[in-house]
Every structure is written in C-alpha cells, then in structure tokens.
PLY file of the C-alpha trace (Angstrom):
ply
format ascii 1.0
element vertex 282
property float x
property float y
property float z
element edge 281
property int vertex1
property int vertex2
end_header
-0.41 1.58 -19.18
3.14 0.41 -18.69
4.55 -2.91 -17.59
6.98 -3.59 -14.80
7.92 -6.97 -13.35
5.38 -8.68 -15.66
2.24 -6.96 -14.34
0.39 -3.77 -15.31
0.90 -0.63 -13.25
-0.98 2.62 -13.87
1.06 5.83 -13.98
-0.13 9.19 -12.71
-0.41 10.60 -16.25
-3.16 8.11 -17.05
-5.58 9.75 -14.60
-5.81 13.13 -16.32
-5.63 13.86 -20.02
-3.28 16.54 -21.25
-1.00 16.87 -18.22
2.70 17.39 -18.81
5.22 14.63 -18.25
6.75 16.53 -15.31
3.43 16.84 -13.45
4.03 14.99 -10.20
0.84 15.63 -8.24
-2.86 15.48 -9.10
-5.88 16.61 -7.12
-9.35 15.18 -7.78
-12.63 16.15 -6.16
-14.95 13.16 -5.98
-18.69 13.54 -5.57
-21.32 11.01 -6.51
-21.07 7.43 -7.63
-17.69 6.00 -8.72
-16.90 2.42 -9.65
-13.59 0.71 -10.35
-14.45 -2.91 -11.14
-11.02 -4.12 -12.24
-8.39 -4.12 -9.51
-5.12 -2.51 -10.57
-1.84 -1.17 -9.23
-0.46 2.36 -9.17
3.14 3.53 -9.37
2.32 6.51 -7.13
1.15 7.28 -3.59
-2.56 8.02 -3.23
-4.59 9.60 -0.42
-8.39 9.51 -0.37
-10.01 11.80 2.21
-13.73 11.16 2.80
-15.92 13.97 4.13
-19.25 12.25 3.58
-20.63 9.11 2.01
-20.43 5.35 1.86
-19.11 2.52 -0.28
-16.57 -0.29 -0.33
-12.84 0.15 -0.96
-10.98 -3.11 -1.58
-7.25 -2.86 -0.88
-5.01 -5.92 -1.26
-8.10 -8.20 -1.20
-9.46 -6.78 2.05
-12.79 -4.91 1.89
-13.00 -1.69 3.89
-16.34 0.10 4.41
-16.10 3.74 3.30
-17.45 6.18 5.90
-17.25 9.88 6.71
-14.12 11.34 8.34
-11.83 8.63 6.97
-8.46 8.73 5.28
-7.48 5.90 2.91
-3.82 5.60 1.92
-2.44 3.52 -0.93
1.25 2.91 -1.55
2.89 2.16 -4.90
2.38 -1.49 -5.82
-0.80 -2.14 -3.84
-3.87 -3.55 -5.62
-7.19 -1.76 -5.19
-10.67 -1.21 -6.54
-13.74 0.57 -5.16
-17.47 1.04 -5.37
-18.44 4.49 -4.07
-22.08 5.44 -3.61
-23.79 8.60 -4.83
-23.52 10.24 -1.39
-19.71 10.46 -1.61
-17.96 13.78 -1.05
-14.19 13.29 -0.98
-10.84 14.64 -2.07
-8.07 12.60 -3.65
-4.37 13.38 -3.97
-1.97 11.42 -6.15
1.76 11.98 -5.61
4.30 10.52 -8.02
6.71 7.90 -6.69
9.74 10.15 -7.25
8.29 13.03 -5.23
6.85 10.74 -2.57
10.24 9.10 -2.01
11.73 12.55 -1.40
9.18 13.54 1.25
8.35 10.18 2.86
11.14 10.46 5.44
8.46 11.41 7.99
7.36 7.77 8.02
9.18 5.95 10.78
8.46 2.43 9.52
8.80 0.52 6.27
5.97 0.96 3.75
4.69 -2.57 4.23
3.84 -1.88 7.89
1.70 1.11 6.96
0.09 -0.95 4.19
-1.44 -3.13 6.89
-3.46 -0.10 8.06
-4.72 1.60 4.89
-7.84 3.13 6.45
-7.67 5.59 9.34
-10.67 6.85 11.29
-10.05 10.54 11.97
-11.18 12.87 14.70
-12.94 16.03 13.49
-9.99 18.31 14.30
-7.45 16.20 12.38
-9.86 15.73 9.50
-10.36 19.50 9.25
-6.57 20.02 9.19
-6.13 17.54 6.36
-9.12 18.88 4.42
-7.69 22.41 4.66
-4.33 21.25 3.27
-5.96 19.30 0.44
-7.98 22.37 -0.57
-4.89 24.60 -0.34
-3.06 22.27 -2.75
-6.02 22.36 -5.13
-5.97 26.17 -5.07
-2.24 26.29 -5.78
-2.63 23.87 -8.69
-5.16 26.31 -10.18
-2.64 29.15 -10.25
-1.19 30.25 -13.57
2.33 29.98 -12.17
2.29 27.01 -9.81
4.75 27.16 -6.93
5.69 23.52 -6.57
7.77 24.30 -3.49
4.55 25.27 -1.66
2.80 22.10 -2.84
5.73 19.97 -1.71
5.72 21.62 1.73
1.98 21.08 2.12
2.34 17.46 0.96
5.09 16.95 3.52
2.84 18.36 6.26
0.02 16.03 5.21
2.34 13.03 5.47
3.48 14.16 8.92
-0.13 14.32 10.10
-0.82 10.88 8.61
2.27 9.39 10.22
1.26 10.69 13.64
-2.29 9.38 13.29
-1.24 5.90 12.13
1.36 5.52 14.84
-1.11 6.60 17.55
-4.00 4.46 16.33
-2.45 1.01 15.81
-0.93 -0.98 18.66
1.17 -3.29 16.50
3.28 -0.32 15.37
4.07 0.37 19.01
5.36 -3.19 19.29
7.66 -2.65 16.32
8.76 0.68 17.76
9.81 -1.02 21.00
11.73 -3.74 19.09
13.66 -2.10 16.22
15.09 -5.48 15.18
11.57 -6.50 14.13
11.29 -3.39 11.95
14.57 -4.36 10.29
13.34 -7.92 9.81
10.10 -6.68 8.23
12.05 -4.39 5.91
14.49 -7.14 4.90
11.65 -9.53 4.11
9.91 -6.90 2.01
13.07 -6.39 -0.05
14.28 -10.00 -0.32
11.29 -12.36 -0.13
11.54 -13.37 -3.79
15.14 -14.53 -3.51
15.35 -15.65 0.12
12.71 -17.70 1.90
14.60 -19.06 4.92
14.61 -17.48 8.38
18.34 -18.21 8.67
19.16 -15.77 5.85
17.40 -12.91 7.62
18.79 -13.83 11.02
22.30 -13.69 9.56
21.61 -10.24 8.11
20.40 -9.10 11.53
23.42 -10.67 13.30
21.26 -12.88 15.51
20.42 -16.58 15.49
17.39 -17.94 13.64
16.14 -19.36 16.94
16.29 -15.95 18.65
14.50 -14.28 15.71
11.78 -16.90 15.98
11.48 -16.27 19.74
11.14 -12.51 19.14
8.38 -12.99 16.58
6.45 -15.42 18.75
6.82 -13.28 21.87
5.94 -9.91 20.35
3.92 -10.70 17.21
2.39 -14.04 18.26
3.54 -15.74 15.04
6.66 -17.71 14.04
9.32 -15.91 12.01
8.40 -17.91 8.90
4.92 -16.38 9.00
6.20 -12.98 7.89
8.03 -14.44 4.89
5.10 -16.61 3.84
2.62 -13.75 4.22
4.69 -11.46 2.01
5.02 -14.12 -0.70
1.32 -14.88 -0.51
0.30 -11.22 -0.75
2.38 -10.68 -3.89
1.12 -13.94 -5.38
-2.46 -12.73 -4.94
-1.59 -9.34 -6.42
-0.02 -10.92 -9.47
-2.80 -13.44 -9.97
-5.36 -10.64 -9.93
-3.54 -7.82 -11.73
-1.21 -9.67 -14.09
-1.69 -11.12 -17.53
1.21 -13.50 -16.89
0.71 -17.24 -16.71
0.76 -19.01 -13.35
4.11 -20.52 -14.27
5.53 -17.05 -14.99
4.14 -15.75 -11.71
5.71 -18.64 -9.80
9.07 -17.86 -11.42
8.65 -14.14 -10.67
8.24 -15.05 -6.99
11.35 -17.21 -6.92
9.74 -20.65 -7.31
11.50 -22.84 -9.87
8.97 -25.64 -9.38
5.37 -24.81 -10.38
3.99 -27.72 -8.35
5.76 -26.46 -5.22
4.31 -22.96 -5.73
0.82 -24.38 -6.29
1.04 -26.52 -3.14
2.29 -23.54 -1.12
-0.53 -21.32 -2.37
-3.25 -23.91 -1.78
-1.97 -24.69 1.72
-2.16 -21.00 2.61
-5.48 -20.12 0.95
-7.42 -23.33 0.34
-7.45 -22.57 -3.40
-5.08 -23.50 -6.19
-3.58 -20.48 -8.02
-5.86 -21.22 -10.99
-8.96 -21.42 -8.79
-8.03 -18.15 -7.10
-7.48 -16.40 -10.44
-10.75 -17.68 -11.92
-12.90 -16.71 -8.93
-11.92 -13.03 -9.05
0 1
1 2
2 3
3 4
4 5
5 6
6 7
7 8
8 9
9 10
10 11
11 12
12 13
13 14
14 15
15 16
16 17
17 18
18 19
19 20
20 21
21 22
22 23
23 24
24 25
25 26
26 27
27 28
28 29
29 30
30 31
31 32
32 33
33 34
34 35
35 36
36 37
37 38
38 39
39 40
40 41
41 42
42 43
43 44
44 45
45 46
46 47
47 48
48 49
49 50
50 51
51 52
52 53
53 54
54 55
55 56
56 57
57 58
58 59
59 60
60 61
61 62
62 63
63 64
64 65
65 66
66 67
67 68
68 69
69 70
70 71
71 72
72 73
73 74
74 75
75 76
76 77
77 78
78 79
79 80
80 81
81 82
82 83
83 84
84 85
85 86
86 87
87 88
88 89
89 90
90 91
91 92
92 93
93 94
94 95
95 96
96 97
97 98
98 99
99 100
100 101
101 102
102 103
103 104
104 105
105 106
106 107
107 108
108 109
109 110
110 111
111 112
112 113
113 114
114 115
115 116
116 117
117 118
118 119
119 120
120 121
121 122
122 123
123 124
124 125
125 126
126 127
127 128
128 129
129 130
130 131
131 132
132 133
133 134
134 135
135 136
136 137
137 138
138 139
139 140
140 141
141 142
142 143
143 144
144 145
145 146
146 147
147 148
148 149
149 150
150 151
151 152
152 153
153 154
154 155
155 156
156 157
157 158
158 159
159 160
160 161
161 162
162 163
163 164
164 165
165 166
166 167
167 168
168 169
169 170
170 171
171 172
172 173
173 174
174 175
175 176
176 177
177 178
178 179
179 180
180 181
181 182
182 183
183 184
184 185
185 186
186 187
187 188
188 189
189 190
190 191
191 192
192 193
193 194
194 195
195 196
196 197
197 198
198 199
199 200
200 201
201 202
202 203
203 204
204 205
205 206
206 207
207 208
208 209
209 210
210 211
211 212
212 213
213 214
214 215
215 216
216 217
217 218
218 219
219 220
220 221
221 222
222 223
223 224
224 225
225 226
226 227
227 228
228 229
229 230
230 231
231 232
232 233
233 234
234 235
235 236
236 237
237 238
238 239
239 240
240 241
241 242
242 243
243 244
244 245
245 246
246 247
247 248
248 249
249 250
250 251
251 252
252 253
253 254
254 255
255 256
256 257
257 258
258 259
259 260
260 261
261 262
262 263
263 264
264 265
265 266
266 267
267 268
268 269
269 270
270 271
271 272
272 273
273 274
274 275
275 276
276 277
277 278
278 279
279 280
280 281
C-alpha cells in the first residue's frame, strides 16, 4: 500500500501476487461470495460486469444493489467496498491509471460527472458485447506472448461502449452537453476546490460574471453555483475521514481549511454530524 495526499491508495500490483511492475491490466473472474469490509481507494480504473447474482456495492458512501446485467465503474480516487452474495457470476477489469489516461479520450465529460453514475443497467445486447470483450481480454492475457496492442484496442472499445451507454441513460449529462460552460465549471471545481472556494474565482476563469454562473446553475441544475463547490469539498472530506489515517486537523488542512473549527462547522452543517462523529460511526 502506498500513500498519496495523506491517505492510503491501493495500486494494481496489490491485487495479484507475482505480477511484473509493468503489468497495466488485470482480469479477475468472480464467482461466489466476496466481502470487502474496509472501504479503500484505488489508483486505477475498475470495471465490474455482473452476469448473475446479488449483493451491495458501496461507492462514495452510496449503496447500490448488485443485480444481473449491470456494469459498475470506479475511477481512480473513489472509495468503495462491497458485499457480494454466493450467487455472483461476474468479470472484473482493472486498468492502470497511466494506460487509462491514454485511452479515456472517448469520455466526453470530466471524470467527476461519470462518477455520479457508477452503476449502469444494461440491455442484453450491450451486455453481451461487453462480456465478449472482457473474455477476449482474458484469453489474450493467457497467451505466452501477450499482444498488449490488442488488449489496449479492446479496452478502448469497452470504454467507447460505456461512454455511449452512460450518455444515453442519464438526463443530467444531456444538460451538461447542451451547456458546455457548465462542463467547464464542473471540471474547474474538481481541479481547484481545495484552493478556491468562491464562485467568483470560477466565474473569472470562465470569463463570465458570478451572478450569471449562479443563474446558469439554478436554471439548468436547480442548485446555486456554490452547491457544486460545497459538494466536491464534502465528498472528499468523507473520503478522507473514511479512508485516511490522518487526524481531522490534517484532513481540514488537506482540504484548504486553515481553521479546524470552520471545517467542523461546515461539515456538520452539510451532514448533521461533526467530522469526529462521522469518522466514528463508519
């Protein structure tokens, strides 16, 4: 386990003993009961394709029922755990961050928008396409001389299929698509929320007024512009409180709060719990 930004993140090498340091993709076939009790983060992209079975997959503190013909996607930095029942039949692909960043250009939106929709209900035809590609990657990985170019091409195709499904299934992405300035705002917040917490900063970067940015958010997203900033801070605070060994004071500083009391008040206002209460109840 390695540390980055004061919290533990699991690397791809930790999921299979004996793999070489340049191995950038892993395939796992899951059948039967699996339990991950302690939530953790990955530094890689993960896809979990469910053919049969049930369970609960908790991603960023939201519980998602596991069902047949589902695809679960997990981006680097997200927190997850799961409890899979004995009826599970599924395939799992893990793609290293470096490789994923080279093939993720098929995604039209910033990662954080896709993270809001980590579970996709698939039609039988699309599921069969994805299952075929997963199996083809497994077969290539079993070859004595692996052709990584083939694996990369198949991985790219899988991401294209995922991108199309997500963008067709979820209406909020259509809203962002119709208002590119909101995509840029979302992306800027995701990159700068620790250092910049005022709407005026982002409005200046977007070359519009803070008032107009607020109008856009209220009109198209039904929330004020501050909501996006606060939500991003809150999500990372929860991730750190659950997955980090850092103190609450260190977490507050990591998130750009110089005053611990101000961070605690912010967190309690948003969640109804103090940071300590939230950490202890997990």
